N, C-alpha and C positions, 0 to 999 in steps of 0.2 A: 229446805230447797227455798225457793218461790219454784213457781212454773218458769221465770228466765234461767236461770241454772236449769234445772233442770232441761232445758229441752238447747241453749247450748251447749248442753257438759256429752250431752244422749251428741244432739248433729259433729262434734268431736273426736269425741267415739267410731261414725260410725266412719266419720274420714280418716286418723287411724285406718282402722281395716283393711276400707279399701288399699291403700297404700299400702298395705299392709298383705295383701296378698294381689299389688297388680305389679308390684317391683319386680315376681320373683322373673314373670316372661316378659317388663321388662332388657328385662338384664338381655334374658337365651334372644330376643327378636334381638335385641343394640351388634348380640354379638357377632350373626348371622351374612355368613360373606355376597346374598348377593345381593344386588340390588332390586329397591325391595316398588320403588316405582312411586310417578306422582300415587294414586290410589290407596298406596297404603296406612292407614288412621292411623296407621303408634309412631308415623315419619311424618304427614302432612296432616292432623289429625284438622277436621270441619266441623267445624258453631256448627249445628243444626239452626233448620231455617236462614242461614246465606246459601247466597244465587254466588259460585265462582264469574271472577271481573275477564273478563275478556278485550 
């Protein structure tokens, strides 16, 4: 196994683990009835380093 194959496999495994852990939280959050507002990261994700448009 080459270094590139190992690195790509490791990244894929980490992404799969992150998705598996985040899915229950996302489902619970999306099923709540109250309005979360524009500051809710789940509903309105903000990329780091970007300034909001005005």
